[in-house]
Steps between C-alpha positions, in 0.01 A plus 500: 500500500210651689488866409264577783754471762554793696821659587542473865716818497224720352178601677180482305371843350152630573250652257609860589825476316594838320288755722673820643593530857228606747693843599487653152129632511569679828793689356298623203218638712748667729659678207160614365410637853830683524446650154147624593631648824772680314252637251272620779794656678605678183141622450485627858836676470402658167165610636667653803763682297239622249268624775785681669613656177145608425459643851824692458379626169164607640674666796718695259201607300311594813798698623530684170124568501512625854790730410276674240279761679123471447335838425146625461433723199234740391422683180469880502157640460412761242445851640263601223216562746704644787435854387491671841725599785395475863638758739429577868347828616315666787158664474494867603221746543449739209512784753648456846549790737526589870264767634644761736342789686561857376426666837587446864251395760329196652308227321137554567355208310581237232234338274676217313720213609727263302336313219233771446425593137453874470418736218693807397407798724359295789574629853756281671571690823458832684768686697442759773720810446430755776808703434424544135140597588627770729747625244229521243274708730792735571585529130141587419496767768824649370354498146201706622736752665708525184188545290386787733837672477503454118155652484599804703819543296293490182268772627787719611678466165181597317459811715858608450466464124194723502668759706798497270272615220438830686869527612387462861767238561842432364582235243738330747231447763261367232751246379567378858122443547479304174805285595350430840185376334706263272687366811179440682359311198814277485461428869140388438619269223756341731238449768263341249779264389576403860130427562487278192815315617347430841170400342695244291670365810163476671365312200770239554319399816305264278696228325352377176579206275715619204374216270274200504668198661542292809646594839801276553623659830373719778772640723311735738217503745268740682688751713834445329723809457524584137821656377503645150877492485590843641774436755459124492451189295160491326270211593328289232129483579386252232638310211286457189529286184301513184439131419250506215800473267838354592850542368748217468867591427692223328874479435519355145844361404677690226488201263112500522454880502342486151203318655414806715297686244281778621136404464572122495295271718645320801353240732544473880490182701512488883550203733191633687281425197626166348388446141373853460647782294449877511536720193739795493646745256853626452458881526858625510866417556808680611646494145848430642685190620610502866881471501506293821232235423494528118121515508227732366250636754152436363161610650196276457160636604230259617133574547390424857151646506373189682765541771619141490871582475682646801775750482847355573403152373767289324404425140640347187470704187471311170611711198463380147813493288477616133531213249803664334696559819829310487354222282317352796315257283829320416613458859479190719435438865699262717490421878739694716643167639657429160742792513876458561688810627856459379786754500487516116122588517157352527465142362245218472578133463363338182512125415619435144605150370517361857735774621448822697574824329516838678319759289531877564171684513361852523205550732229763473234533760516327842164347597624358829468125461572534127716724279462613140782396271536720189811343355698176511230224504284317254150371574616142446790513749496259793598714799638337821296577808691567826845449337796427726748787557776259384333426166753541221455520125530159331405299808304178414146511641190285499158656468248394764131521402505838313222739592273591213345813648676828479562733781200682641 
């Protein structure tokens, strides 16, 4: 039998017998691609969810941070060297007086105008007084008549006294003659006094300076009617001020009255002379506190021999405070814009452990832009500048760039 015969019912097999079908590699790559796409999608979804969660978290943090107010703080400055008080005052002439006429008439001449510096006793003006001149002449004539009558009465009295010695006349007649002599003498004395009075009135024709100073006003002119005040309102001729030394009256608060010690030095500063000071001396005080203003009236005298200061000028008086007054060396100074005025009293906001605390304080002197604090604060406290009126104790705050310099 030939074993090589082929079965006509069976087809011959090729050399690729046993290999997988051609669609299997495509399915594997498709599965791998789908897996990678799923992983990428999961990564994208996770990244998006994470980013959104982080954004929400950052927004929450930003919201919380924005809800916490940001404040600026400052540390109080020691007041160890602020040993003076500054008070306003007005310069006044040491002597200031109006000059009136003491006799009636017409102004004949004036010799000095405003701004003129005159010495005591200098002639300022002359007044014509024709009525007084005539009255003086009449009084002198009456005096001569009275003197003649007094002389005749004296001779008559002497004669009667001599005749009485020989009993030629009676005692009564002699006494009458002596009494008449005494009456005539009294009349002469009255006439002399009247002459002196009119001579005094005539001397008032010349107006002299009562002290050395400056003419600050002239209220008359040549030919003006001068009224000494009899039957009318007297007219001021001149106004004079002694300016070689000036007075400055200062109202010192009661709390600082111990600084106004007689003989203590004081300095004056004026806007007219920036950067320059003038020396003065406390010469006296009223020794009593004014009930309305609670201040002590203090006089400071300032030398003005060079005439640089003008009367009526606005000045600031600097008075030194004694070292032992109120424990000034222990006090602090803070800006006025740190104060909170509450119904329970004066407060300042202080930052402690990230929270605001309202601290009650006691103030001393008020320097305008700053105030002195004598109780309630420590030098290390961080004081909130320009605090909000709604600031409450315990409020969380954030400090923004704290200032290192104290209040000026």
